[in-house]
C-alpha positions as CSV (number, residue, x, y, z in Angstrom):
1,M,21.0,64.1,-7.6
2,F,20.0,61.5,-5.1
3,K,21.9,58.3,-5.7
4,T,20.9,56.5,-2.5
5,I,17.9,57.3,-0.3
6,L,17.5,55.9,3.2
7,V,13.9,55.2,4.2
8,P,13.4,54.2,7.9
9,T,10.1,52.4,8.3
10,D,7.9,50.9,11.0
11,A,5.1,50.3,8.4
12,S,3.0,53.1,10.0
13,E,0.9,55.3,7.8
14,S,3.4,58.1,8.0
15,A,6.3,55.8,7.1
16,Q,4.2,54.5,4.1
17,R,3.7,58.0,2.8
18,A,7.5,58.6,3.2
19,L,8.2,55.4,1.2
20,M,5.8,56.5,-1.6
21,I,7.6,59.9,-1.9
22,A,11.0,58.1,-1.9
23,L,9.8,55.8,-4.7
24,D,8.7,58.8,-6.7
25,L,12.0,60.5,-6.3
26,A,13.9,57.3,-7.0
27,K,12.1,56.7,-10.2
28,E,12.7,60.3,-11.3
29,F,16.5,60.3,-10.4
30,G,17.4,56.7,-10.9
31,S,18.1,56.2,-7.2
32,Q,18.4,53.2,-5.0
33,I,16.4,52.9,-1.8
34,V,17.6,51.4,1.5
35,L,14.5,50.4,3.5
36,L,15.5,50.2,7.1
37,H,13.4,48.7,10.0
38,V,14.8,49.0,13.6
39,V,13.5,46.3,16.0
40,Y,13.3,47.6,19.6
41,T,15.2,45.4,22.0
42,P,14.8,45.5,25.8
43,E,18.3,46.9,26.1
44,A,17.4,49.8,23.8
45,M,14.7,50.7,26.3
46,G,17.1,50.7,29.2
47,Y,16.1,47.4,30.6
48,T,18.6,44.7,31.7
49,L,17.3,41.2,31.3
50,S,17.5,38.9,34.2
51,S,19.7,35.8,34.0
52,G,18.6,33.2,31.6
53,I,16.0,35.4,29.8
54,A,16.8,36.7,26.4
55,V,15.1,37.8,23.3
56,P,16.3,35.3,20.6
57,Q,17.9,36.9,17.6
58,E,15.7,34.8,15.4
59,E,12.6,36.4,16.9
60,I,14.1,39.8,16.2
61,S,14.9,38.8,12.6
62,I,11.4,37.4,12.0
63,Y,9.7,40.6,13.3
64,G,12.0,42.7,11.2
65,R,11.3,40.7,8.0
66,E,7.6,40.9,8.7
67,A,7.7,44.7,9.1
68,L,9.7,45.2,5.9
69,T,7.3,42.9,4.0
70,A,4.3,44.8,5.4
71,A,5.9,48.1,4.4
72,L,6.2,47.0,0.7
73,A,2.8,45.1,0.5
74,G,0.7,46.3,-2.3
75,I,3.2,49.0,-3.5
76,D,4.4,49.1,-7.1
77,T,8.1,49.7,-6.7
78,G,8.7,49.7,-10.5
79,N,12.3,49.1,-11.3
80,V,13.6,50.9,-8.2
81,P,16.3,48.8,-6.5
82,I,15.4,48.4,-2.9
83,E,17.8,47.0,-0.3
84,K,16.0,45.8,2.8
85,K,17.8,46.1,6.1
86,Q,17.0,45.5,9.7
87,K,18.8,46.3,12.9
88,P,18.0,45.8,16.6
89,G,18.2,48.7,19.0
90,H,16.7,52.2,19.6
91,P,15.3,53.6,16.3
92,A,16.9,57.1,16.4
93,T,20.3,55.7,17.4
94,A,20.2,52.9,14.8
95,I,19.1,55.3,12.1
96,L,21.8,57.8,12.9
97,E,24.4,54.9,12.9
98,E,23.2,53.8,9.5
99,I,23.5,57.3,8.2
100,E,27.0,57.7,9.6
101,N,28.2,54.3,8.2
102,G,26.5,54.7,4.8
103,S,26.7,57.0,1.9
104,F,23.2,58.4,1.7
105,D,22.2,61.5,-0.2
106,L,18.8,61.9,1.5
107,V,16.8,60.4,4.3
108,I,13.0,60.4,3.9
109,M,11.0,59.4,7.0
110,G,7.6,59.7,8.5
111,S,6.9,62.3,11.2
112,R,5.2,59.8,13.5
113,G,5.4,56.1,14.1
114,Y,4.4,53.1,16.2
115,G,7.0,53.6,19.0
116,P,6.5,51.7,22.2
117,L,5.7,55.0,24.0
118,A,3.5,56.4,21.3
119,G,1.6,58.8,23.5
120,S,4.5,60.5,25.2
121,L,7.3,60.4,22.6
122,L,5.4,60.9,19.4
123,G,7.7,62.2,16.7
124,S,10.8,62.1,18.9
125,V,12.7,59.7,16.6
126,S,12.2,62.0,13.5
127,Q,13.1,65.0,15.6
128,R,16.4,63.4,16.8
129,V,17.3,62.2,13.3
130,L,16.5,65.6,11.8
131,S,18.7,67.4,14.3
132,K,21.7,65.1,14.3
133,S,21.8,63.7,10.7
134,E,24.9,64.4,8.6
135,C,22.8,64.4,5.4
136,P,19.5,66.1,4.3
137,V,16.4,64.7,5.9
138,M,12.8,65.0,4.6
139,I,10.1,64.5,7.2
140,V,6.7,63.4,5.8
141,K,3.5,64.1,7.6
């Protein structure tokens, strides 16, 4: 039923609950999980960097690897194949691009995360993905 499940994560509690549900479904249906972490970049927030100042790609990669490692820490994944991916950019946009370019049967994501504007945009990423996704989306509280 669900061959490939996309699980966007920022390693927040909500995202961890979503990952646990995805693992349960993957074990039941023999699915593969694609665990995706999107690293915010200044450009994603609408900022233009002044000349000579840039966020090195290696820093973005290190932060992404650490977030993916934290998301899987202490979790028994059983025999579920998990592909770890990271992308720079704005989370909602990057998740929707991943959905568009992949062949996912389901997206499972947390309702709230650790966004940079947590107080004012809480839940906006999940709302945008839910409203614009081309495949079914499960939002986990």
